[in-house]
C-alpha positions as CSV (number, residue, x, y, z in Angstrom):
1,X,-1.9,89.3,11.6
2,X,0.9,90.1,9.2
3,X,0.6,93.8,10.0
4,X,1.1,93.2,13.7
5,X,4.4,93.1,15.5
6,X,4.2,90.5,18.3
7,X,6.2,90.7,21.5
8,X,6.8,87.0,21.3
9,X,6.5,84.2,18.7
10,X,6.7,80.8,20.4
11,X,7.5,77.8,18.1
12,X,6.3,74.5,19.5
13,X,3.0,73.5,21.0
14,X,4.3,71.0,23.6
15,X,4.1,71.6,27.3
16,X,7.1,74.0,27.4
17,X,5.9,76.1,24.5
18,X,2.3,76.3,25.8
19,X,3.6,77.1,29.3
20,X,5.8,79.9,28.0
21,X,2.9,81.3,25.9
22,X,0.6,81.3,28.9
23,X,3.1,82.9,31.3
24,X,3.9,85.7,28.8
25,X,0.2,86.3,28.0
26,X,-0.6,86.5,31.7
27,X,2.0,89.3,31.9
28,X,0.3,91.2,29.2
29,X,2.7,90.4,26.4
30,X,1.3,89.8,22.9
31,X,2.0,86.2,21.9
32,X,1.7,84.0,18.9
33,X,2.2,80.3,19.4
34,X,2.6,78.1,16.3
35,X,2.7,74.3,16.3
36,X,3.2,72.3,13.1
37,X,1.0,69.4,14.3
38,X,-1.6,69.2,17.1
39,X,-0.9,70.5,20.6
40,X,1.0,67.8,22.6
41,X,1.1,65.5,19.6
42,X,4.6,64.3,20.3
43,X,6.6,64.1,23.6
44,X,4.1,65.9,25.8
45,X,1.4,63.2,25.3
46,X,3.8,60.3,25.6
47,X,4.9,60.7,29.2
48,X,4.2,58.3,32.1
49,X,1.7,61.0,33.1
50,X,3.2,61.7,36.5
51,X,3.6,64.9,38.4
52,X,6.5,63.8,40.5
53,X,9.8,64.8,42.1
54,X,11.6,61.9,40.5
55,X,12.5,59.5,43.3
56,X,15.1,57.7,41.2
57,X,17.0,61.0,40.4
58,X,18.2,61.1,44.0
59,X,20.4,58.2,43.0
60,X,22.2,60.5,40.6
61,X,22.5,63.2,43.3
62,X,20.1,65.5,41.4
63,X,18.9,67.0,44.7
64,X,18.3,70.5,43.2
65,X,16.1,69.0,40.4
66,X,14.1,66.8,42.8
67,X,13.5,69.7,45.2
68,X,12.4,72.0,42.3
69,X,10.1,69.3,41.0
70,X,8.6,68.6,44.4
71,X,7.9,72.3,44.9
72,X,6.1,72.4,41.5
73,X,4.2,69.2,42.4
74,X,2.4,71.2,45.2
75,X,1.8,74.2,42.9
76,X,0.3,72.1,40.1
77,X,-2.0,70.1,42.3
78,X,-3.6,73.4,43.3
79,X,-3.7,74.9,39.8
80,X,-5.5,72.0,38.1
81,X,-7.1,69.7,40.6
82,X,-9.4,68.3,37.9
83,X,-6.7,66.9,35.7
84,X,-4.0,66.5,38.4
85,X,-4.6,64.4,41.5
86,X,-2.7,62.5,44.2
87,X,-1.6,58.9,43.6
88,X,-0.1,56.6,46.1
89,X,2.8,54.4,44.9
90,X,3.9,51.0,46.3
91,X,7.5,49.8,46.0
92,X,7.9,46.1,46.7
93,X,11.3,45.1,48.1
94,X,13.4,42.0,48.3
95,X,17.0,41.3,49.2
96,X,18.3,41.4,45.7
97,X,17.5,45.1,45.3
98,X,18.9,48.3,46.8
99,X,19.2,47.9,50.6
100,X,16.1,48.8,52.5
101,X,18.0,51.4,54.6
102,X,19.0,53.2,51.4
103,X,15.4,53.3,50.2
104,X,14.2,54.6,53.6
105,X,16.8,57.4,53.4
106,X,15.7,58.2,49.9
107,X,12.1,58.4,50.9
108,X,12.9,60.5,53.9
109,X,14.6,63.0,51.6
110,X,11.7,62.8,49.1
111,X,9.3,63.6,51.9
112,X,11.4,66.6,53.2
113,X,13.3,68.2,50.4
114,X,10.4,70.6,49.8
115,X,7.4,71.8,51.8
116,X,4.6,69.2,51.5
117,X,1.0,70.2,52.5
118,X,-1.3,68.2,50.2
119,X,0.2,64.7,50.2
120,X,0.8,62.2,53.0
121,X,4.4,61.0,53.6
122,X,6.0,57.6,53.0
123,X,5.3,54.5,55.2
124,X,6.4,50.9,55.3
125,X,4.0,48.2,53.9
126,X,3.2,44.7,55.0
127,X,1.8,43.0,51.9
128,X,-0.1,40.4,54.0
129,X,-2.3,43.3,55.2
130,X,-2.1,45.9,52.4
131,X,-4.5,45.7,49.4
132,X,-1.6,46.2,47.0
133,X,-0.1,42.8,48.2
134,X,-2.7,40.5,46.6
135,X,-1.6,40.9,42.9
136,X,2.1,40.4,43.8
137,X,4.1,37.2,43.8
138,X,4.1,35.6,47.2
139,X,7.9,36.2,47.6
140,X,7.3,39.9,48.2
141,X,6.5,40.4,51.8
142,X,7.3,44.0,52.5
143,X,7.7,47.3,50.7
144,X,7.2,51.0,50.9
145,X,4.4,53.4,50.1
146,X,4.8,57.1,49.1
147,X,2.9,59.9,47.3
148,X,3.2,61.6,43.9
149,X,0.7,63.0,41.4
150,X,-1.1,61.9,38.3
151,X,-1.8,64.1,35.3
152,X,-3.7,64.0,32.0
153,X,-0.6,65.2,30.2
154,X,-2.1,66.3,26.8
155,X,-4.9,68.1,28.5
156,X,-2.4,70.0,30.6
157,X,-0.9,71.3,27.4
158,X,-4.3,72.2,25.9
159,X,-5.3,74.0,29.0
160,X,-2.1,76.1,29.1
161,X,-2.7,77.0,25.4
162,X,-6.4,77.8,26.2
163,X,-5.5,80.1,29.1
164,X,-2.9,81.8,26.9
165,X,-5.6,82.4,24.2
166,X,-8.1,83.7,26.8
167,X,-5.4,86.2,27.8
168,X,-4.9,87.5,24.3
169,X,-2.5,85.0,22.7
170,X,-3.0,83.7,19.2
171,X,-2.7,79.9,18.9
172,X,-2.1,78.4,15.5
173,X,-2.0,74.6,15.2
174,X,-1.1,72.8,12.0
175,X,1.1,75.7,11.3
176,X,4.9,75.3,10.9
177,X,7.5,78.0,11.2
178,X,9.6,77.3,8.1
179,X,12.0,80.2,8.4
180,X,13.1,82.8,10.9
181,X,15.5,85.7,10.3
182,X,16.6,88.8,12.1
183,X,15.7,92.0,10.2
184,X,16.0,95.6,11.6
185,X,15.8,94.5,15.2
186,X,12.9,92.1,14.8
187,X,12.4,88.4,14.0
188,X,10.6,87.8,10.7
189,X,9.0,84.4,10.8
190,X,7.5,82.6,7.8
191,X,4.6,80.4,8.8
192,X,3.0,77.7,6.6
193,X,-0.4,76.2,7.5
194,X,-1.8,72.8,6.6
195,X,-3.2,74.0,3.3
196,X,0.3,75.2,2.2
197,X,-0.6,78.9,2.6
198,X,2.3,81.0,3.9
199,X,2.4,84.3,5.9
200,X,5.2,86.3,7.4
201,X,4.9,87.7,10.9
202,X,7.1,90.0,13.0
203,X,8.2,89.6,16.6
204,X,10.4,91.4,19.0
205,X,11.6,88.0,20.4
206,X,11.5,84.3,19.4
207,X,11.2,81.3,21.6
208,X,12.4,77.9,20.2
209,X,10.4,75.3,22.2
210,X,10.5,72.7,19.4
211,X,11.3,69.8,21.7
212,X,13.1,67.0,19.9
213,X,13.6,69.4,16.9
214,X,15.2,72.2,18.9
215,X,18.6,71.6,17.3
216,X,17.2,71.3,13.8
217,X,15.2,74.5,14.2
218,X,18.3,76.4,15.1
219,X,20.3,75.0,12.2
220,X,17.7,75.0,9.5
221,X,15.1,77.6,10.3
222,X,16.9,80.2,12.4
223,X,20.4,79.4,11.1
224,X,21.9,80.1,14.6
225,X,24.7,78.1,16.2
226,X,24.7,77.3,19.9
227,X,26.9,75.2,22.1
228,X,24.2,73.1,23.7
229,X,22.5,70.1,22.2
230,X,19.8,67.6,23.0
231,X,20.1,63.8,23.5
232,X,17.1,62.0,22.2
233,X,15.9,59.2,24.4
234,X,12.9,57.0,23.5
235,X,10.4,56.1,26.2
236,X,7.8,53.5,25.4
237,X,4.7,52.3,27.3
238,X,2.3,49.4,27.0
239,X,-1.4,49.2,28.0
240,X,-2.8,45.9,29.1
241,X,-6.2,44.9,30.5
242,X,-6.5,45.8,34.2
243,X,-4.2,43.7,36.4
244,X,-5.5,44.7,39.8
245,X,-8.6,46.2,41.4
246,X,-7.2,48.7,43.9
247,X,-6.3,52.3,43.3
248,X,-2.5,52.1,44.1
249,X,0.2,52.3,41.5
250,X,3.5,50.3,41.6
251,X,7.1,51.3,41.1
252,X,9.3,48.3,40.4
253,X,13.1,48.2,40.8
254,X,14.6,46.0,38.1
255,X,17.9,44.0,38.0
256,X,19.3,46.4,35.5
257,X,18.8,49.2,38.1
258,X,16.0,50.8,36.0
259,X,12.5,51.3,37.3
260,X,9.1,50.8,35.7
261,X,5.7,51.9,36.8
262,X,2.4,49.9,36.7
263,X,-0.5,52.4,37.0
264,X,-4.3,52.0,37.1
265,X,-5.4,53.5,33.7
266,X,-8.7,54.6,32.3
267,X,-10.8,52.3,34.5
268,X,-10.3,49.1,32.5
269,X,-6.5,49.0,31.9
270,X,-3.0,49.1,33.5
271,X,-0.3,51.3,32.1
272,X,3.2,49.9,32.2
273,X,6.4,51.9,31.4
274,X,8.8,53.3,30.6
275,X,11.9,52.3,28.6
276,X,15.0,54.5,28.1
277,X,16.7,53.9,24.8
278,X,19.0,56.2,22.7
279,X,17.1,57.3,19.6
280,X,18.6,58.6,16.4
281,X,15.6,58.4,14.0
282,X,12.9,60.9,13.1
283,X,11.1,61.9,16.3
284,X,7.8,62.1,14.4
285,X,8.1,58.4,13.5
286,X,9.0,57.0,16.9
287,X,7.3,53.7,17.9
288,X,7.7,50.9,20.3
289,X,9.7,47.8,19.1
290,X,9.3,44.2,20.0
291,X,12.3,44.2,22.4
292,X,10.7,47.0,24.4
293,X,7.4,45.2,24.6
294,X,9.1,42.0,25.8
295,X,11.2,44.0,28.3
296,X,8.2,45.6,29.9
297,X,6.3,42.3,30.0
298,X,9.3,40.6,31.6
299,X,9.7,43.3,34.3
300,X,6.0,43.1,35.0
301,X,6.1,39.3,35.3
302,X,8.9,39.6,37.8
303,X,6.5,41.1,40.3
304,X,2.9,40.1,39.4
305,X,1.3,36.7,39.8
306,X,-0.6,37.3,36.6
307,X,1.8,36.9,33.7
308,X,1.5,38.9,30.5
309,X,3.0,38.6,27.1
310,X,2.9,40.7,23.8
311,X,-0.4,39.1,23.0
312,X,-2.0,40.9,26.0
313,X,-1.0,44.4,24.9
314,X,-4.0,46.3,23.7
315,X,-2.2,49.6,22.9
316,X,1.2,51.2,23.0
317,X,2.7,54.7,22.7
318,X,6.2,56.0,22.5
319,X,7.8,59.4,22.7
320,X,11.2,61.0,22.3
321,X,12.5,62.9,25.3
322,X,14.7,65.8,24.2
323,X,17.1,65.7,27.1
324,X,19.9,68.1,27.7
325,X,23.1,66.3,26.6
326,X,25.2,66.0,29.7
327,X,27.5,63.2,28.3
328,X,26.1,60.6,30.7
329,X,27.2,57.1,30.0
330,X,23.7,55.7,29.6
331,X,20.3,57.0,28.6
332,X,18.6,56.4,32.0
333,X,21.1,58.6,33.8
334,X,20.8,61.7,31.5
335,X,19.6,64.6,33.5
336,X,15.9,65.6,33.4
337,X,16.7,69.2,34.2
338,X,16.5,71.9,31.6
339,X,18.7,74.6,30.2
340,X,17.5,77.9,28.7
341,X,19.9,79.4,26.1
342,X,19.4,83.2,25.3
343,X,21.0,84.5,22.2
344,X,20.6,88.3,22.0
345,X,24.1,89.3,20.7
346,X,22.8,90.2,17.3
347,X,19.6,92.1,18.1
348,X,16.2,90.5,18.6
349,X,16.5,87.8,21.3
350,X,16.2,84.1,20.7
351,X,15.5,81.8,23.6
352,X,15.9,78.1,23.1
353,X,14.7,75.4,25.5
354,X,16.8,72.3,26.0
355,X,15.6,69.4,28.1
356,X,13.0,69.5,30.9
357,X,10.2,67.4,32.3
358,X,6.5,67.9,32.5
359,X,6.5,68.5,36.3
360,X,8.8,71.5,36.0
361,X,7.3,73.1,32.9
362,X,5.7,76.0,34.8
363,X,8.9,77.0,36.5
364,X,10.8,76.7,33.2
365,X,8.2,79.0,31.6
366,X,8.5,81.5,34.4
367,X,12.3,81.6,34.1
368,X,12.1,81.9,30.3
369,X,9.8,84.9,30.4
370,X,11.9,86.4,33.2
371,X,14.9,86.2,30.9
372,X,13.1,87.9,28.0
373,X,11.1,90.4,30.0
374,X,13.8,93.1,30.4
375,X,14.4,93.2,26.7
376,X,10.7,93.4,26.0
377,X,10.1,96.2,28.5
378,X,7.9,94.0,30.6
379,X,7.8,94.7,34.3
380,X,4.8,92.6,35.4
381,X,5.6,89.7,37.7
382,X,4.8,86.1,37.0
383,X,1.3,85.0,38.1
384,X,1.2,81.5,36.6
385,X,1.9,79.9,40.0
386,X,-1.4,81.1,41.6
387,X,-3.7,81.5,38.6
388,X,-5.8,78.3,38.1
389,X,-5.8,76.7,34.7
390,X,-9.1,76.7,32.9
391,X,-11.6,74.5,34.9
392,X,-9.3,74.3,37.9
393,X,-10.9,77.0,40.0
394,X,-12.4,74.5,42.5
395,X,-13.0,75.7,46.0
396,X,-10.0,74.8,48.1
397,X,-8.8,72.8,45.1
398,X,-11.0,70.0,46.5
399,X,-12.2,67.9,43.6
400,X,-14.1,65.3,45.6
401,X,-16.2,67.9,47.6
402,X,-16.9,69.9,44.4
403,X,-18.0,66.8,42.5
404,X,-20.4,65.9,45.3
405,X,-22.0,69.3,44.9
406,X,-22.3,69.3,41.1
407,X,-23.9,65.8,41.0
408,X,-27.1,67.4,42.2
409,X,-27.1,69.9,39.3
410,X,-27.1,67.1,36.7
411,X,-29.2,64.3,38.1
412,X,-30.1,63.1,34.5
413,X,-26.5,62.4,33.5
414,X,-25.0,59.0,34.0
415,X,-22.5,59.2,36.8
416,X,-19.6,57.8,34.8
417,X,-20.1,60.4,32.0
418,X,-20.4,63.2,34.5
419,X,-17.2,62.1,36.2
420,X,-15.4,62.0,32.9
421,X,-16.6,65.5,32.1
422,X,-15.6,66.8,35.5
423,X,-12.1,65.3,35.3
424,X,-11.6,66.6,31.8
425,X,-13.2,70.1,32.0
426,X,-13.5,70.9,35.7
427,X,-15.7,74.0,36.2
428,X,-15.8,74.4,32.4
429,X,-18.1,71.4,32.1
430,X,-21.0,73.9,32.1
431,X,-19.6,75.2,28.8
432,X,-19.6,71.7,27.4
433,X,-23.1,70.8,28.6
434,X,-24.6,74.2,28.0
435,X,-28.4,74.4,28.7
436,X,-29.0,70.7,28.2
437,X,-31.3,69.0,30.7
438,X,-31.2,65.5,29.2
439,X,-28.9,63.3,27.2
440,X,-30.9,63.9,24.1
441,X,-30.2,67.7,24.4
442,X,-26.4,66.9,24.3
443,X,-27.0,65.9,20.6
444,X,-26.4,62.7,18.8
445,X,-24.2,60.1,20.4
446,X,-21.5,60.0,17.8
447,X,-19.7,57.1,19.5
448,X,-20.3,55.5,22.9
449,X,-19.8,58.2,25.5
450,X,-19.1,61.0,22.9
451,X,-22.0,63.3,22.3
452,X,-22.2,66.2,19.8
453,X,-22.0,68.9,22.5
454,X,-18.6,67.7,23.7
455,X,-17.3,67.1,20.1
456,X,-18.3,70.6,19.1
457,X,-16.6,72.1,22.1
458,X,-13.4,70.2,21.3
459,X,-13.4,71.5,17.8
460,X,-14.6,75.0,18.5
461,X,-12.6,75.7,21.7
462,X,-9.8,73.2,22.0
463,X,-8.4,73.1,18.4
464,X,-9.3,69.4,17.8
465,X,-9.1,68.6,14.1
466,X,-8.7,64.8,13.7
467,X,-9.8,61.7,15.5
468,X,-6.6,61.3,17.5
469,X,-6.9,64.9,18.7
470,X,-10.3,64.2,20.0
471,X,-10.1,60.5,21.1
472,X,-6.5,60.1,22.1
473,X,-5.0,63.4,23.3
474,X,-8.0,65.4,24.6
475,X,-9.6,62.2,25.9
476,X,-8.7,58.5,26.0
477,X,-12.0,57.3,24.5
478,X,-10.2,55.6,21.7
479,X,-9.2,52.8,24.2
480,X,-12.9,52.0,24.6
481,X,-14.0,52.2,20.9
482,X,-13.7,49.8,18.0
483,X,-12.7,50.7,14.5
484,X,-16.2,51.3,13.3
485,X,-16.9,53.7,16.1
486,X,-13.7,55.6,15.5
487,X,-14.8,55.8,11.8
488,X,-18.1,57.4,13.0
489,X,-16.2,60.1,14.7
490,X,-14.0,60.7,11.6
491,X,-17.2,61.0,9.5
492,X,-18.7,63.5,11.9
493,X,-15.5,65.6,11.9
494,X,-15.4,65.5,8.1
495,X,-18.9,67.0,8.0
496,X,-18.6,69.5,10.9
497,X,-15.2,71.1,10.4
498,X,-16.0,72.5,6.9
499,X,-19.2,74.0,8.3
500,X,-17.3,75.7,11.1
501,X,-14.8,77.1,8.6
502,X,-17.6,78.4,6.3
503,X,-19.3,80.0,9.2
504,X,-16.0,81.7,10.3
505,X,-15.4,83.0,6.8
506,X,-19.0,84.4,6.6
507,X,-18.6,86.2,9.9
508,X,-15.3,87.7,8.8
509,X,-17.1,88.9,5.7
510,X,-19.7,90.7,7.7
511,X,-22.5,88.1,7.8
512,X,-24.8,88.3,10.9
513,X,-23.8,86.0,13.8
């Protein structure tokens, strides 16, 4: 590795870094992606998990951003129909909120700003006749219904990294870039892994996709000064026991002009969020505070008959959004668009990513590699917009029809387990299941719903190292397990990972496979 000169070193294993690595690898560039923690460990696994245009951004006249996001919504629904799927949202309305005519105009724009083929348009709702009406307080009589998309956000990151790796990229997790300097027309990057071992690699170009740390990386590792900066905004979510039985999600307009979502989550739960709060601490230590929990409960209680309090919260998560600082007066109005800064005045190019949102990550990656391509002598066009992500190559991108067909191939598997595998792995579920023809052949059940076959796949193929990698980011099994069951997974990992490492070393030293 140290003797190779890479076309591109990408620092940061969030959605933008993984997307850029994938785009570049698809174009035939040699790519090394390094992430100091796990893939998607920070901002990219702490989203509201929506692929959406951003209805509320219309209020800030961000028509270009909304149009771009709506265009990408259609693209992503086709690229990964196993982890991204349509979701209908219901917006209750009363006289104290934005006028109904304004909302209708906004929804008309939302339906027509970009070409829409996969999702139905918006309609009015009478809650006396609509299934979404029963959980609401009786004062809400009418509202609106529209479409957006749902995504397993951390899996989206992992699948981008996996596709990059399968097209030749090297992906190093638990590996920090601690220094980067220009030398003789190249970047020399010093990498440090979890054991403390260091190595230095060379690259023709460097991408800084460090998310909340983008400024710090420029100052401390690359020692480069740029005029842009990020504004850190904390977004927190709460998870409570399921508050309604139907499959619709809600978008609530609040008296402070902010909105929150209430979304069906992991079968047994409802996800409520998010907040928008200026953040000045360490992004790695972000967490929800009591005021945020109370705020989300209060906003939920304004709409639902069933009242909740902090004692009902079963889990929380928070993330820091590294938004492009546009000097907006409040955190909620800061733009969700991105800016790509290219510094090539002193030789080897450095591209830094400021801002962005998960829905527009693929377009961001395409534009980033387009900016670097001339300096790398790359003439191949971007193909990321029509190359399915791993597991996403379903006929006509029709998950329901495909799942009906595969059920016949696995009659021995509980339907709930097969559905989880299908949603997580798509057509790659055959690689997880292997030649098994019974539950017993999947290996020991390490914890309820987690068999050794899947656990091995997550470690061997998807870079899982710890329990949260496996149970929180690559799946949400942790929500359904108790502390003893999580400890069982930790014990299995502690035994399995050293065996994997020993086998790898033996193979590198010439032992037979």
